[in-house]
PLY file of the C-alpha trace (Angstrom):
ply
format ascii 1.0
element vertex 211
property float x
property float y
property float z
element edge 210
property int vertex1
property int vertex2
end_header
2.60 81.30 17.79
0.19 81.37 14.51
-0.89 84.28 12.49
-4.60 83.53 11.52
-6.17 84.79 8.52
-8.26 87.86 8.42
-9.44 90.93 6.63
-10.15 94.17 7.89
-13.64 94.46 6.74
-15.07 90.92 7.61
-18.51 91.73 6.05
-16.76 91.34 2.79
-16.28 87.64 3.18
-20.05 87.18 3.06
-20.39 89.28 -0.06
-17.46 87.25 -1.57
-19.05 83.88 -0.88
-22.45 84.79 -2.17
-20.96 86.16 -5.17
-18.88 83.15 -5.92
-22.04 80.94 -5.66
-23.68 83.10 -8.40
-20.78 83.64 -10.70
-19.34 81.37 -13.22
-15.99 79.65 -12.19
-13.19 81.76 -13.48
-9.84 80.54 -14.80
-8.17 82.59 -11.99
-9.25 83.99 -8.88
-7.67 87.09 -9.51
-7.97 90.84 -8.20
-9.92 91.70 -11.35
-12.37 88.84 -10.72
-12.93 89.89 -7.07
-13.07 93.63 -7.92
-15.22 93.38 -10.98
-17.31 90.17 -10.87
-17.78 90.01 -6.96
-17.90 93.86 -6.80
-15.47 94.31 -3.75
-13.35 97.18 -5.15
-10.10 98.92 -3.93
-8.06 97.81 -1.05
-10.84 95.55 0.26
-10.89 93.68 -3.13
-7.05 92.93 -2.67
-7.49 91.73 0.81
-10.14 89.38 -0.26
-8.30 88.06 -3.17
-5.19 87.24 -0.79
-7.67 85.96 1.76
-9.44 83.39 -0.66
-5.91 81.98 -1.15
-5.18 81.73 2.41
-8.32 79.76 3.09
-7.81 77.36 0.20
-10.36 78.72 -2.43
-7.60 79.32 -4.82
-4.40 77.54 -5.80
-0.78 79.03 -5.86
-1.30 79.88 -9.64
-4.79 81.40 -8.83
-6.93 78.67 -10.20
-9.96 77.93 -8.32
-9.58 74.93 -5.86
-11.54 71.89 -5.54
-13.03 73.45 -2.36
-13.95 76.46 -4.30
-15.90 74.26 -6.73
-17.38 72.10 -4.13
-18.58 75.25 -2.30
-20.75 76.03 -5.22
-22.28 72.83 -5.11
-25.43 73.22 -2.94
-25.13 69.88 -1.56
-21.44 70.29 -0.70
-21.38 74.01 0.19
-21.53 73.82 3.91
-18.93 70.98 4.10
-16.55 72.85 1.89
-16.50 75.78 4.51
-16.29 73.57 7.49
-13.10 72.00 5.77
-11.75 75.63 5.07
-12.25 76.46 8.80
-10.39 73.36 9.77
-7.47 74.11 7.45
-7.19 77.74 7.59
-7.60 77.89 11.36
-5.93 74.66 12.11
-4.07 76.03 14.88
-7.05 76.58 16.85
-8.25 73.18 16.14
-5.02 71.75 17.44
-5.95 73.37 20.70
-9.53 72.33 20.59
-11.02 70.15 17.84
-14.38 71.59 18.46
-13.44 75.20 18.22
-16.50 75.91 16.15
-18.47 74.68 19.13
-16.96 77.22 21.66
-18.87 80.01 23.00
-17.70 83.51 21.85
-15.63 84.20 25.01
-13.88 80.73 24.81
-13.12 81.24 21.09
-11.58 84.70 21.81
-9.61 83.14 24.60
-8.34 80.29 22.22
-7.21 83.07 19.44
-5.45 84.90 22.18
-3.51 81.74 23.33
-2.58 81.05 19.82
-1.74 84.37 18.53
-0.06 85.81 21.83
-1.84 89.02 21.13
-3.93 90.97 23.82
-7.75 90.00 23.62
-8.65 93.59 22.83
-6.15 93.63 19.83
-7.22 94.04 16.19
-5.55 90.94 15.08
-7.64 89.13 17.71
-10.93 90.82 17.11
-10.60 90.57 13.21
-9.57 86.76 13.17
-12.56 86.05 15.53
-14.77 87.98 13.30
-13.57 86.39 10.13
-13.97 82.84 11.79
-17.51 83.56 12.80
-18.40 84.96 9.29
-17.16 81.76 7.68
-18.83 79.56 10.30
-22.29 81.06 9.28
-21.80 79.00 5.80
-20.49 76.08 7.42
-21.96 72.53 7.96
-19.97 70.24 10.16
-21.84 67.18 9.32
-20.06 65.00 6.89
-20.93 65.57 3.29
-23.55 62.93 2.05
-24.16 61.65 5.75
-27.68 60.37 6.10
-29.50 59.66 8.88
-29.86 55.83 9.27
-33.55 54.86 9.79
-33.94 51.56 11.37
-37.22 50.05 10.31
-38.99 48.53 13.28
-40.12 44.93 12.38
-43.88 44.69 11.90
-45.75 43.21 14.93
-46.09 39.63 14.84
-49.21 38.64 13.57
-50.71 35.29 14.77
-53.13 33.41 12.82
-56.35 32.32 14.82
-56.08 28.94 15.99
-58.05 26.56 13.43
-61.42 26.32 14.29
-62.53 23.19 16.09
-65.96 22.05 15.41
-67.93 20.64 18.30
-67.74 16.78 18.25
-70.91 15.55 16.72
-73.59 14.70 19.15
-74.08 10.98 19.26
-77.22 10.00 18.03
-79.24 7.13 19.62
-80.68 4.77 17.39
-83.15 1.84 17.82
-82.39 -1.76 17.06
-84.99 -3.48 14.95
-84.60 -7.20 14.70
-86.49 -9.32 12.20
-87.65 -12.90 12.83
-88.38 -15.52 10.46
-90.99 -18.01 11.61
-91.41 -21.24 9.82
-94.65 -22.89 10.79
-95.65 -26.49 9.94
-99.31 -26.23 9.96
-101.41 -29.38 10.54
-103.16 -30.88 7.71
-106.58 -29.57 8.74
-109.39 -27.48 7.48
-110.63 -26.47 10.86
-110.40 -22.73 11.22
-110.34 -23.07 14.82
-107.14 -24.87 14.80
-105.74 -22.03 12.78
-107.10 -19.44 15.09
-105.58 -21.03 18.04
-102.21 -21.09 16.45
-101.96 -17.42 15.39
-103.46 -16.35 18.69
-100.53 -18.12 20.33
-98.10 -16.48 18.07
-99.65 -13.04 18.80
-99.48 -13.62 22.54
-95.94 -15.04 22.88
-94.05 -13.74 19.83
-95.55 -10.57 18.44
-96.02 -8.68 21.61
-95.48 -4.76 21.16
-93.54 -4.53 24.71
-90.78 -6.59 23.13
-90.18 -3.94 20.45
0 1
1 2
2 3
3 4
4 5
5 6
6 7
7 8
8 9
9 10
10 11
11 12
12 13
13 14
14 15
15 16
16 17
17 18
18 19
19 20
20 21
21 22
22 23
23 24
24 25
25 26
26 27
27 28
28 29
29 30
30 31
31 32
32 33
33 34
34 35
35 36
36 37
37 38
38 39
39 40
40 41
41 42
42 43
43 44
44 45
45 46
46 47
47 48
48 49
49 50
50 51
51 52
52 53
53 54
54 55
55 56
56 57
57 58
58 59
59 60
60 61
61 62
62 63
63 64
64 65
65 66
66 67
67 68
68 69
69 70
70 71
71 72
72 73
73 74
74 75
75 76
76 77
77 78
78 79
79 80
80 81
81 82
82 83
83 84
84 85
85 86
86 87
87 88
88 89
89 90
90 91
91 92
92 93
93 94
94 95
95 96
96 97
97 98
98 99
99 100
100 101
101 102
102 103
103 104
104 105
105 106
106 107
107 108
108 109
109 110
110 111
111 112
112 113
113 114
114 115
115 116
116 117
117 118
118 119
119 120
120 121
121 122
122 123
123 124
124 125
125 126
126 127
127 128
128 129
129 130
130 131
131 132
132 133
133 134
134 135
135 136
136 137
137 138
138 139
139 140
140 141
141 142
142 143
143 144
144 145
145 146
146 147
147 148
148 149
149 150
150 151
151 152
152 153
153 154
154 155
155 156
156 157
157 158
158 159
159 160
160 161
161 162
162 163
163 164
164 165
165 166
166 167
167 168
168 169
169 170
170 171
171 172
172 173
173 174
174 175
175 176
176 177
177 178
178 179
179 180
180 181
181 182
182 183
183 184
184 185
185 186
186 187
187 188
188 189
189 190
190 191
191 192
192 193
193 194
194 195
195 196
196 197
197 198
198 199
199 200
200 201
201 202
202 203
203 204
204 205
205 206
206 207
207 208
208 209
209 210
């Protein structure tokens, strides 16, 4: 059976934690510091001083612990309180590693199992209330954990197929042939002979339908 840490005025936990964030880190987390700087006087101040040691915010000699300092860092604050809960209420986490996720009635039942006290006892009610006050400051996501963003590959871009020019249309062309004609003209001065020769050439060799 474990005795879980609690104070009789759980609302002072909020006041202490908010005050710690704004105050300079002291040499010792003493009653003077709690009562004067955190402004929790009287017997409540004495309870909070003891409670801060029990949850690991102060070392045995009263010096601020590493968790105390990490809590003051905005980037580490929630993680530090999550660690406080796991350490200070380790007995509950031995029974259920997700104690902070339990609904209220199940959490009370877990405290009853661990303490052996009746469910309506002050010890159970106050332990439950203190756990809930601390949980309000906690962040159970591991410190520095970042969501991994997997970039989707850009859609594959296909280059258009190379332009294929239409094959050149074949062009028809004519075939022109030249003829070289060597004539041996007779030795005559009669024009009728020449007329007859050229007439024959025109008729047989120079016809337009042979073109």
